[in-house]
PyMOL Python script that loads the backbone (N, CA, C, O; Angstrom):
from pymol import cmd

cmd.read_pdbstr("""\
ATOM      1  N   MET A   1      -6.090  17.697  -2.772  1.00  0.00           N
ATOM      2  CA  MET A   1      -7.033  18.617  -3.311  1.00  0.00           C
ATOM      3  C   MET A   1      -7.403  19.845  -2.539  1.00  0.00           C
ATOM      4  O   MET A   1      -7.609  19.847  -1.326  1.00  0.00           O
ATOM      5  N   LYS A   2      -7.482  21.004  -3.412  1.00  0.00           N
ATOM      6  CA  LYS A   2      -7.755  22.401  -2.837  1.00  0.00           C
ATOM      7  C   LYS A   2      -8.965  22.459  -2.185  1.00  0.00           C
ATOM      8  O   LYS A   2      -9.982  21.887  -2.577  1.00  0.00           O
ATOM      9  N   ASP A   3      -8.873  23.158  -1.172  1.00  0.00           N
ATOM     10  CA  ASP A   3      -9.996  23.739  -0.355  1.00  0.00           C
ATOM     11  C   ASP A   3     -11.289  24.063  -1.072  1.00  0.00           C
ATOM     12  O   ASP A   3     -12.412  23.711  -0.711  1.00  0.00           O
ATOM     13  N   ASP A   4     -10.945  24.856  -2.248  1.00  0.00           N
ATOM     14  CA  ASP A   4     -12.049  25.205  -2.931  1.00  0.00           C
ATOM     15  C   ASP A   4     -12.762  24.220  -3.816  1.00  0.00           C
ATOM     16  O   ASP A   4     -13.922  24.392  -4.192  1.00  0.00           O
ATOM     17  N   ASN A   5     -11.963  23.099  -4.158  1.00  0.00           N
ATOM     18  CA  ASN A   5     -12.425  22.021  -4.930  1.00  0.00           C
ATOM     19  C   ASN A   5     -13.219  21.156  -4.135  1.00  0.00           C
ATOM     20  O   ASN A   5     -14.255  20.661  -4.577  1.00  0.00           O
ATOM     21  N   LYS A   6     -12.739  20.916  -2.834  1.00  0.00           N
ATOM     22  CA  LYS A   6     -13.428  20.170  -1.871  1.00  0.00           C
ATOM     23  C   LYS A   6     -14.682  20.729  -1.531  1.00  0.00           C
ATOM     24  O   LYS A   6     -15.584  19.987  -1.140  1.00  0.00           O
ATOM     25  N   LYS A   7     -14.867  22.125  -1.648  1.00  0.00           N
ATOM     26  CA  LYS A   7     -16.156  22.833  -1.178  1.00  0.00           C
ATOM     27  C   LYS A   7     -17.237  22.605  -2.397  1.00  0.00           C
ATOM     28  O   LYS A   7     -18.416  22.297  -2.223  1.00  0.00           O
ATOM     29  N   TYR A   8     -16.631  22.806  -3.597  1.00  0.00           N
ATOM     30  CA  TYR A   8     -17.478  22.737  -4.733  1.00  0.00           C
ATOM     31  C   TYR A   8     -17.910  21.139  -4.996  1.00  0.00           C
ATOM     32  O   TYR A   8     -19.011  20.880  -5.482  1.00  0.00           O
ATOM     33  N   LEU A   9     -17.116  20.265  -4.697  1.00  0.00           N
ATOM     34  CA  LEU A   9     -17.591  18.783  -4.616  1.00  0.00           C
ATOM     35  C   LEU A   9     -18.507  18.484  -3.688  1.00  0.00           C
ATOM     36  O   LEU A   9     -19.353  17.618  -3.913  1.00  0.00           O
ATOM     37  N   LYS A  10     -18.452  19.234  -2.400  1.00  0.00           N
ATOM     38  CA  LYS A  10     -19.502  18.758  -1.178  1.00  0.00           C
ATOM     39  C   LYS A  10     -21.045  19.553  -1.813  1.00  0.00           C
ATOM     40  O   LYS A  10     -22.199  19.145  -1.672  1.00  0.00           O
ATOM     41  N   GLN A  11     -20.639  20.591  -2.413  1.00  0.00           N
ATOM     42  CA  GLN A  11     -21.889  21.247  -2.872  1.00  0.00           C
ATOM     43  C   GLN A  11     -22.709  20.517  -3.990  1.00  0.00           C
ATOM     44  O   GLN A  11     -23.938  20.473  -4.026  1.00  0.00           O
ATOM     45  N   LEU A  12     -21.914  19.992  -4.832  1.00  0.00           N
ATOM     46  CA  LEU A  12     -22.477  18.936  -5.896  1.00  0.00           C
ATOM     47  C   LEU A  12     -23.019  17.759  -5.450  1.00  0.00           C
ATOM     48  O   LEU A  12     -23.942  17.241  -6.080  1.00  0.00           O
ATOM     49  N   VAL A  13     -22.521  17.201  -4.327  1.00  0.00           N
ATOM     50  CA  VAL A  13     -22.997  16.045  -3.723  1.00  0.00           C
ATOM     51  C   VAL A  13     -24.487  16.283  -3.084  1.00  0.00           C
ATOM     52  O   VAL A  13     -25.474  15.557  -3.199  1.00  0.00           O
ATOM     53  N   MET A  14     -24.341  17.610  -2.326  1.00  0.00           N
ATOM     54  CA  MET A  14     -25.612  18.134  -1.690  1.00  0.00           C
ATOM     55  C   MET A  14     -26.621  18.366  -2.602  1.00  0.00           C
ATOM     56  O   MET A  14     -27.763  17.980  -2.354  1.00  0.00           O
ATOM     57  N   ALA A  15     -26.337  18.972  -3.669  1.00  0.00           N
ATOM     58  CA  ALA A  15     -27.345  19.329  -4.713  1.00  0.00           C
ATOM     59  C   ALA A  15     -27.889  18.076  -5.439  1.00  0.00           C
ATOM     60  O   ALA A  15     -29.087  18.012  -5.713  1.00  0.00           O
ATOM     61  N   SER A  16     -27.061  17.110  -5.747  1.00  0.00           N
ATOM     62  CA  SER A  16     -27.559  15.860  -6.354  1.00  0.00           C
ATOM     63  C   SER A  16     -28.387  14.962  -5.536  1.00  0.00           C
ATOM     64  O   SER A  16     -29.219  14.168  -5.975  1.00  0.00           O
ATOM     65  N   THR A  17     -28.036  15.192  -4.126  1.00  0.00           N
ATOM     66  CA  THR A  17     -29.148  14.414  -3.182  1.00  0.00           C
ATOM     67  C   THR A  17     -30.441  15.019  -3.083  1.00  0.00           C
ATOM     68  O   THR A  17     -31.400  14.358  -2.685  1.00  0.00           O
ATOM     69  N   LEU A  18     -30.564  16.417  -3.466  1.00  0.00           N
ATOM     70  CA  LEU A  18     -31.810  17.259  -3.183  1.00  0.00           C
ATOM     71  C   LEU A  18     -32.734  16.708  -3.855  1.00  0.00           C
ATOM     72  O   LEU A  18     -33.770  16.437  -3.249  1.00  0.00           O
ATOM     73  N   GLY A  19     -32.647  16.439  -5.055  1.00  0.00           N
ATOM     74  CA  GLY A  19     -33.691  15.895  -5.873  1.00  0.00           C
ATOM     75  C   GLY A  19     -34.391  14.518  -5.287  1.00  0.00           C
ATOM     76  O   GLY A  19     -35.584  14.275  -5.468  1.00  0.00           O
ATOM     77  N   PHE A  20     -33.604  13.755  -4.650  1.00  0.00           N
ATOM     78  CA  PHE A  20     -33.982  12.387  -4.082  1.00  0.00           C
ATOM     79  C   PHE A  20     -34.808  12.887  -2.891  1.00  0.00           C
ATOM     80  O   PHE A  20     -35.936  12.439  -2.689  1.00  0.00           O
ATOM     81  N   GLN A  21     -34.242  13.824  -2.093  1.00  0.00           N
ATOM     82  CA  GLN A  21     -35.048  14.165  -0.820  1.00  0.00           C
ATOM     83  C   GLN A  21     -36.559  14.836  -1.239  1.00  0.00           C
ATOM     84  O   GLN A  21     -37.595  14.637  -0.605  1.00  0.00           O
ATOM     85  N   VAL A  22     -36.457  15.511  -2.216  1.00  0.00           N
ATOM     86  CA  VAL A  22     -37.850  16.056  -2.544  1.00  0.00           C
ATOM     87  C   VAL A  22     -38.677  14.914  -3.073  1.00  0.00           C
ATOM     88  O   VAL A  22     -39.817  14.826  -2.615  1.00  0.00           O
ATOM     89  N   ALA A  23     -38.254  13.944  -4.045  1.00  0.00           N
ATOM     90  CA  ALA A  23     -39.013  12.938  -4.453  1.00  0.00           C
ATOM     91  C   ALA A  23     -39.454  11.976  -3.355  1.00  0.00           C
ATOM     92  O   ALA A  23     -40.629  11.613  -3.385  1.00  0.00           O
ATOM     93  N   PHE A  24     -38.701  11.544  -2.442  1.00  0.00           N
ATOM     94  CA  PHE A  24     -38.706  10.776  -1.359  1.00  0.00           C
ATOM     95  C   PHE A  24     -39.934  11.485  -0.263  1.00  0.00           C
ATOM     96  O   PHE A  24     -40.880  10.782   0.091  1.00  0.00           O
ATOM     97  N   ALA A  25     -39.835  12.576   0.101  1.00  0.00           N
ATOM     98  CA  ALA A  25     -40.847  13.313   0.702  1.00  0.00           C
ATOM     99  C   ALA A  25     -42.366  13.230   0.165  1.00  0.00           C
ATOM    100  O   ALA A  25     -43.406  13.015   0.787  1.00  0.00           O
ATOM    101  N   ILE A  26     -42.140  13.471  -1.183  1.00  0.00           N
ATOM    102  CA  ILE A  26     -43.572  13.357  -1.533  1.00  0.00           C
ATOM    103  C   ILE A  26     -44.036  11.874  -1.758  1.00  0.00           C
ATOM    104  O   ILE A  26     -45.221  11.597  -1.578  1.00  0.00           O
ATOM    105  N   PHE A  27     -43.128  10.903  -2.151  1.00  0.00           N
ATOM    106  CA  PHE A  27     -43.516   9.568  -2.215  1.00  0.00           C
ATOM    107  C   PHE A  27     -44.044   9.023  -0.671  1.00  0.00           C
ATOM    108  O   PHE A  27     -45.025   8.311  -0.453  1.00  0.00           O
ATOM    109  N   ILE A  28     -43.195   9.517   0.205  1.00  0.00           N
ATOM    110  CA  ILE A  28     -43.608   9.032   1.603  1.00  0.00           C
ATOM    111  C   ILE A  28     -45.015   9.527   2.178  1.00  0.00           C
ATOM    112  O   ILE A  28     -45.767   8.892   2.917  1.00  0.00           O
ATOM    113  N   GLY A  29     -45.210  10.948   1.609  1.00  0.00           N
ATOM    114  CA  GLY A  29     -46.571  11.508   2.008  1.00  0.00           C
ATOM    115  C   GLY A  29     -47.507  10.846   1.457  1.00  0.00           C
ATOM    116  O   GLY A  29     -48.493  10.504   2.111  1.00  0.00           O
ATOM    117  N   LEU A  30     -47.338  10.493  -0.085  1.00  0.00           N
ATOM    118  CA  LEU A  30     -48.405   9.764  -0.609  1.00  0.00           C
ATOM    119  C   LEU A  30     -48.756   8.461  -0.227  1.00  0.00           C
ATOM    120  O   LEU A  30     -49.934   8.115  -0.140  1.00  0.00           O
ATOM    121  N   ALA A  31     -47.748   7.667   0.022  1.00  0.00           N
ATOM    122  CA  ALA A  31     -47.904   6.197   0.609  1.00  0.00           C
ATOM    123  C   ALA A  31     -48.544   6.300   2.058  1.00  0.00           C
ATOM    124  O   ALA A  31     -49.446   5.565   2.460  1.00  0.00           O
ATOM    125  N   PHE A  32     -47.990   7.247   2.731  1.00  0.00           N
ATOM    126  CA  PHE A  32     -48.855   7.053   4.063  1.00  0.00           C
ATOM    127  C   PHE A  32     -50.294   7.509   4.005  1.00  0.00           C
ATOM    128  O   PHE A  32     -51.126   6.983   4.745  1.00  0.00           O
ATOM    129  N   GLY A  33     -50.634   8.503   3.124  1.00  0.00           N
ATOM    130  CA  GLY A  33     -51.944   8.689   2.710  1.00  0.00           C
ATOM    131  C   GLY A  33     -52.747   7.649   2.442  1.00  0.00           C
ATOM    132  O   GLY A  33     -53.727   7.384   3.138  1.00  0.00           O
ATOM    133  N   VAL A  34     -52.400   6.992   1.434  1.00  0.00           N
ATOM    134  CA  VAL A  34     -53.020   5.721   0.772  1.00  0.00           C
ATOM    135  C   VAL A  34     -53.162   4.692   1.938  1.00  0.00           C
ATOM    136  O   VAL A  34     -54.240   4.134   2.144  1.00  0.00           O
ATOM    137  N   TRP A  35     -52.136   4.470   2.639  1.00  0.00           N
ATOM    138  CA  TRP A  35     -52.217   3.540   3.613  1.00  0.00           C
ATOM    139  C   TRP A  35     -53.253   3.970   4.646  1.00  0.00           C
ATOM    140  O   TRP A  35     -54.122   3.157   4.962  1.00  0.00           O
ATOM    141  N   LEU A  36     -53.232   5.141   5.179  1.00  0.00           N
ATOM    142  CA  LEU A  36     -54.453   5.550   5.936  1.00  0.00           C
ATOM    143  C   LEU A  36     -55.791   5.549   5.547  1.00  0.00           C
ATOM    144  O   LEU A  36     -56.729   5.347   6.318  1.00  0.00           O
ATOM    145  N   ASP A  37     -55.908   5.834   4.027  1.00  0.00           N
ATOM    146  CA  ASP A  37     -57.190   5.803   3.660  1.00  0.00           C
ATOM    147  C   ASP A  37     -57.818   4.344   3.585  1.00  0.00           C
ATOM    148  O   ASP A  37     -58.973   3.981   3.810  1.00  0.00           O
ATOM    149  N   THR A  38     -56.632   3.579   3.177  1.00  0.00           N
ATOM    150  CA  THR A  38     -57.206   1.941   3.360  1.00  0.00           C
ATOM    151  C   THR A  38     -57.668   1.444   4.516  1.00  0.00           C
ATOM    152  O   THR A  38     -58.472   0.514   4.572  1.00  0.00           O
ATOM    153  N   GLN A  39     -57.076   2.172   5.726  1.00  0.00           N
ATOM    154  CA  GLN A  39     -57.450   1.753   6.971  1.00  0.00           C
ATOM    155  C   GLN A  39     -58.792   2.422   7.542  1.00  0.00           C
ATOM    156  O   GLN A  39     -59.684   1.921   8.227  1.00  0.00           O
ATOM    157  N   VAL A  40     -58.665   3.493   7.121  1.00  0.00           N
ATOM    158  CA  VAL A  40     -60.091   4.362   7.714  1.00  0.00           C
ATOM    159  C   VAL A  40     -61.214   4.320   6.647  1.00  0.00           C
ATOM    160  O   VAL A  40     -62.385   4.380   7.024  1.00  0.00           O
ATOM    161  N   GLY A  41     -60.899   4.218   5.293  1.00  0.00           N
ATOM    162  CA  GLY A  41     -62.035   4.067   4.374  1.00  0.00           C
ATOM    163  C   GLY A  41     -62.374   5.625   3.781  1.00  0.00           C
ATOM    164  O   GLY A  41     -63.510   5.907   3.398  1.00  0.00           O
ATOM    165  N   THR A  42     -61.449   6.433   3.755  1.00  0.00           N
ATOM    166  CA  THR A  42     -61.753   7.721   3.625  1.00  0.00           C
ATOM    167  C   THR A  42     -61.209   8.026   2.055  1.00  0.00           C
ATOM    168  O   THR A  42     -61.168   9.201   1.688  1.00  0.00           O
ATOM    169  N   PHE A  43     -60.894   7.209   1.358  1.00  0.00           N
ATOM    170  CA  PHE A  43     -60.190   7.330  -0.051  1.00  0.00           C
ATOM    171  C   PHE A  43     -60.890   8.481  -0.880  1.00  0.00           C
ATOM    172  O   PHE A  43     -62.104   8.401  -1.069  1.00  0.00           O
ATOM    173  N   PRO A  44     -60.320   9.325  -1.275  1.00  0.00           N
ATOM    174  CA  PRO A  44     -59.096   9.972  -1.564  1.00  0.00           C
ATOM    175  C   PRO A  44     -58.475  11.056  -0.577  1.00  0.00           C
ATOM    176  O   PRO A  44     -57.340  11.514  -0.715  1.00  0.00           O
ATOM    177  N   TRP A  45     -59.308  11.388   0.377  1.00  0.00           N
ATOM    178  CA  TRP A  45     -59.163  12.777   1.049  1.00  0.00           C
ATOM    179  C   TRP A  45     -57.896  12.508   1.876  1.00  0.00           C
ATOM    180  O   TRP A  45     -57.033  13.319   1.538  1.00  0.00           O
ATOM    181  N   LEU A  46     -57.518  11.783   2.707  1.00  0.00           N
ATOM    182  CA  LEU A  46     -56.235  11.455   3.323  1.00  0.00           C
ATOM    183  C   LEU A  46     -55.223  11.356   2.462  1.00  0.00           C
ATOM    184  O   LEU A  46     -54.195  11.919   2.838  1.00  0.00           O
ATOM    185  N   THR A  47     -55.177  10.749   1.291  1.00  0.00           N
ATOM    186  CA  THR A  47     -54.197  10.615   0.375  1.00  0.00           C
ATOM    187  C   THR A  47     -53.820  12.094  -0.029  1.00  0.00           C
ATOM    188  O   THR A  47     -52.673  12.532   0.069  1.00  0.00           O
ATOM    189  N   LEU A  48     -54.960  12.863  -0.519  1.00  0.00           N
ATOM    190  CA  LEU A  48     -54.568  14.348  -1.087  1.00  0.00           C
ATOM    191  C   LEU A  48     -53.955  15.167   0.191  1.00  0.00           C
ATOM    192  O   LEU A  48     -53.118  16.033  -0.063  1.00  0.00           O
ATOM    193  N   VAL A  49     -54.264  14.976   1.318  1.00  0.00           N
ATOM    194  CA  VAL A  49     -53.786  15.849   2.455  1.00  0.00           C
ATOM    195  C   VAL A  49     -52.235  15.298   2.650  1.00  0.00           C
ATOM    196  O   VAL A  49     -51.301  16.094   2.755  1.00  0.00           O
ATOM    197  N   PHE A  50     -52.060  13.967   2.687  1.00  0.00           N
ATOM    198  CA  PHE A  50     -50.563  13.832   2.816  1.00  0.00           C
ATOM    199  C   PHE A  50     -49.845  13.851   1.661  1.00  0.00           C
ATOM    200  O   PHE A  50     -48.626  13.732   1.789  1.00  0.00           O
ATOM    201  N   LEU A  51     -50.305  13.974   0.530  1.00  0.00           N
ATOM    202  CA  LEU A  51     -49.562  14.244  -0.761  1.00  0.00           C
ATOM    203  C   LEU A  51     -49.139  15.753  -0.692  1.00  0.00           C
ATOM    204  O   LEU A  51     -48.002  16.126  -0.982  1.00  0.00           O
ATOM    205  N   VAL A  52     -50.169  16.611  -0.276  1.00  0.00           N
ATOM    206  CA  VAL A  52     -49.788  17.948  -0.209  1.00  0.00           C
ATOM    207  C   VAL A  52     -48.719  18.309   0.848  1.00  0.00           C
ATOM    208  O   VAL A  52     -47.944  19.248   0.667  1.00  0.00           O
ATOM    209  N   LEU A  53     -48.695  17.436   2.103  1.00  0.00           N
ATOM    210  CA  LEU A  53     -47.758  17.701   3.022  1.00  0.00           C
ATOM    211  C   LEU A  53     -46.653  17.113   2.605  1.00  0.00           C
ATOM    212  O   LEU A  53     -45.603  17.572   3.056  1.00  0.00           O
ATOM    213  N   GLY A  54     -46.585  16.087   1.754  1.00  0.00           N
ATOM    214  CA  GLY A  54     -45.258  15.634   1.268  1.00  0.00           C
ATOM    215  C   GLY A  54     -44.602  16.531   0.284  1.00  0.00           C
ATOM    216  O   GLY A  54     -43.383  16.684   0.213  1.00  0.00           O
ATOM    217  N   VAL A  55     -45.516  17.138  -0.500  1.00  0.00           N
ATOM    218  CA  VAL A  55     -44.759  18.309  -1.448  1.00  0.00           C
ATOM    219  C   VAL A  55     -44.377  19.549  -0.675  1.00  0.00           C
ATOM    220  O   VAL A  55     -43.402  20.184  -1.077  1.00  0.00           O
ATOM    221  N   VAL A  56     -45.007  19.945   0.343  1.00  0.00           N
ATOM    222  CA  VAL A  56     -44.514  20.984   1.296  1.00  0.00           C
ATOM    223  C   VAL A  56     -43.125  20.598   1.818  1.00  0.00           C
ATOM    224  O   VAL A  56     -42.122  21.294   1.656  1.00  0.00           O
ATOM    225  N   ALA A  57     -43.160  19.410   2.464  1.00  0.00           N
ATOM    226  CA  ALA A  57     -41.905  18.983   2.990  1.00  0.00           C
ATOM    227  C   ALA A  57     -40.742  19.023   1.884  1.00  0.00           C
ATOM    228  O   ALA A  57     -39.657  19.580   2.055  1.00  0.00           O
ATOM    229  N   GLY A  58     -41.089  18.431   0.871  1.00  0.00           N
ATOM    230  CA  GLY A  58     -39.859  18.288  -0.215  1.00  0.00           C
ATOM    231  C   GLY A  58     -39.624  19.706  -0.514  1.00  0.00           C
ATOM    232  O   GLY A  58     -38.429  19.987  -0.604  1.00  0.00           O
ATOM    233  N   PHE A  59     -40.406  20.624  -0.682  1.00  0.00           N
ATOM    234  CA  PHE A  59     -39.746  22.006  -1.013  1.00  0.00           C
ATOM    235  C   PHE A  59     -39.180  22.724   0.027  1.00  0.00           C
ATOM    236  O   PHE A  59     -38.374  23.625  -0.208  1.00  0.00           O
ATOM    237  N   LEU A  60     -39.556  22.387   1.290  1.00  0.00           N
ATOM    238  CA  LEU A  60     -39.084  22.916   2.483  1.00  0.00           C
ATOM    239  C   LEU A  60     -37.649  22.468   2.644  1.00  0.00           C
ATOM    240  O   LEU A  60     -36.788  23.271   3.006  1.00  0.00           O
ATOM    241  N   ASN A  61     -37.372  21.189   2.380  1.00  0.00           N
ATOM    242  CA  ASN A  61     -36.043  20.529   2.248  1.00  0.00           C
ATOM    243  C   ASN A  61     -35.111  21.577   1.188  1.00  0.00           C
ATOM    244  O   ASN A  61     -34.026  22.050   1.530  1.00  0.00           O
ATOM    245  N   TYR A  62     -35.714  21.812  -0.051  1.00  0.00           N
ATOM    246  CA  TYR A  62     -34.988  22.456  -1.185  1.00  0.00           C
ATOM    247  C   TYR A  62     -34.914  23.961  -0.361  1.00  0.00           C
ATOM    248  O   TYR A  62     -33.832  24.535  -0.483  1.00  0.00           O
ATOM    249  N   TYR A  63     -35.716  24.498   0.274  1.00  0.00           N
ATOM    250  CA  TYR A  63     -35.470  25.878   0.635  1.00  0.00           C
ATOM    251  C   TYR A  63     -34.497  26.009   1.743  1.00  0.00           C
ATOM    252  O   TYR A  63     -33.755  26.981   1.884  1.00  0.00           O
ATOM    253  N   ARG A  64     -34.544  24.905   2.576  1.00  0.00           N
ATOM    254  CA  ARG A  64     -33.288  24.862   3.571  1.00  0.00           C
ATOM    255  C   ARG A  64     -32.145  24.901   2.885  1.00  0.00           C
ATOM    256  O   ARG A  64     -31.269  25.682   3.259  1.00  0.00           O
ATOM    257  N   PHE A  65     -31.943  24.083   1.776  1.00  0.00           N
ATOM    258  CA  PHE A  65     -30.715  23.936   1.214  1.00  0.00           C
ATOM    259  C   PHE A  65     -30.285  25.338   0.343  1.00  0.00           C
ATOM    260  O   PHE A  65     -29.108  25.684   0.233  1.00  0.00           O
ATOM    261  N   ALA A  66     -31.266  25.987  -0.177  1.00  0.00           N
ATOM    262  CA  ALA A  66     -30.836  27.151  -0.749  1.00  0.00           C
ATOM    263  C   ALA A  66     -30.386  28.371   0.203  1.00  0.00           C
ATOM    264  O   ALA A  66     -29.539  29.223  -0.066  1.00  0.00           O
ATOM    265  N   VAL A  67     -31.132  28.258   1.345  1.00  0.00           N
ATOM    266  CA  VAL A  67     -30.703  29.266   2.280  1.00  0.00           C
ATOM    267  C   VAL A  67     -29.255  28.807   2.857  1.00  0.00           C
ATOM    268  O   VAL A  67     -28.394  29.676   2.989  1.00  0.00           O
ATOM    269  N   LYS A  68     -29.007  27.637   3.157  1.00  0.00           N
ATOM    270  CA  LYS A  68     -27.588  27.191   3.516  1.00  0.00           C
ATOM    271  C   LYS A  68     -26.613  27.665   2.551  1.00  0.00           C
ATOM    272  O   LYS A  68     -25.616  28.309   2.878  1.00  0.00           O
ATOM    273  N   GLN A  69     -26.932  27.315   1.256  1.00  0.00           N
ATOM    274  CA  GLN A  69     -25.934  27.800   0.238  1.00  0.00           C
ATOM    275  C   GLN A  69     -25.670  29.422   0.081  1.00  0.00           C
ATOM    276  O   GLN A  69     -24.621  30.028  -0.137  1.00  0.00           O
ATOM    277  N   GLN A  70     -26.797  29.816   0.243  1.00  0.00           N
ATOM    278  CA  GLN A  70     -26.735  31.474   0.200  1.00  0.00           C
ATOM    279  C   GLN A  70     -25.620  31.847   1.481  1.00  0.00           C
ATOM    280  O   GLN A  70     -24.548  32.398   1.233  1.00  0.00           O
ATOM    281  N   GLU A  71     -25.940  31.553   2.551  1.00  0.00           N
ATOM    282  CA  GLU A  71     -25.011  31.693   3.727  1.00  0.00           C
ATOM    283  C   GLU A  71     -23.619  31.385   3.531  1.00  0.00           C
ATOM    284  O   GLU A  71     -22.722  32.103   3.972  1.00  0.00           O
ATOM    285  N   GLU A  72     -23.403  30.213   2.804  1.00  0.00           N
ATOM    286  CA  GLU A  72     -21.985  29.772   2.894  1.00  0.00           C
ATOM    287  C   GLU A  72     -21.390  30.931   1.739  1.00  0.00           C
ATOM    288  O   GLU A  72     -20.337  31.549   1.896  1.00  0.00           O
ATOM    289  N   GLU A  73     -22.123  31.046   0.793  1.00  0.00           N
ATOM    290  CA  GLU A  73     -21.436  32.144  -0.169  1.00  0.00           C
ATOM    291  C   GLU A  73     -21.411  33.584   0.454  1.00  0.00           C
ATOM    292  O   GLU A  73     -20.633  34.348  -0.118  1.00  0.00           O
ATOM    293  N   LYS A  74     -22.061  34.070   1.441  1.00  0.00           N
ATOM    294  CA  LYS A  74     -21.946  35.274   2.061  1.00  0.00           C
ATOM    295  C   LYS A  74     -20.776  35.106   2.928  1.00  0.00           C
ATOM    296  O   LYS A  74     -19.926  35.997   2.925  1.00  0.00           O
ATOM    297  N   ASP A  75     -20.623  34.025   3.704  1.00  0.00           N
ATOM    298  CA  ASP A  75     -19.542  33.615   4.626  1.00  0.00           C
ATOM    299  C   ASP A  75     -18.326  33.707   3.808  1.00  0.00           C
ATOM    300  O   ASP A  75     -17.423  34.363   4.329  1.00  0.00           O
ATOM    301  N   LEU A  76     -18.085  33.199   2.638  1.00  0.00           N
ATOM    302  CA  LEU A  76     -16.966  33.159   1.677  1.00  0.00           C
ATOM    303  C   LEU A  76     -16.342  34.636   1.268  1.00  0.00           C
ATOM    304  O   LEU A  76     -15.148  34.913   1.155  1.00  0.00           O
ATOM    305  N   LYS A  77     -17.426  35.467   1.087  1.00  0.00           N
ATOM    306  CA  LYS A  77     -17.143  36.706   0.515  1.00  0.00           C
ATOM    307  C   LYS A  77     -16.617  37.893   1.463  1.00  0.00           C
ATOM    308  O   LYS A  77     -16.183  38.986   1.098  1.00  0.00           O
ATOM    309  N   LYS A  78     -16.776  37.367   2.870  1.00  0.00           N
ATOM    310  CA  LYS A  78     -16.338  38.208   3.888  1.00  0.00           C
ATOM    311  C   LYS A  78     -14.638  38.136   3.950  1.00  0.00           C
ATOM    312  O   LYS A  78     -14.022  38.803   4.781  1.00  0.00           O
TER     313      LYS A  78
END
""", "prot")
cmd.dss("prot")
cmd.show_as("cartoon", "prot")
cmd.util.cbc("prot")
cmd.orient("prot")
């Protein structure tokens, strides 16, 4: 397999897992917030806080992926 094909296959695999990373970050934040709310009795406040933190973490994963892809493209052009 050519090096270019391997590179594109690797990018495809990374991009396909990105959706799961975003969804899992949101789900984990939501689940942890609900669990904490049931323990403390502050429903829905901690759920909302950890849901927002999960969304931020998910999009941070997406941002890191996008920056990494841009750096790799920049390195290939050199």
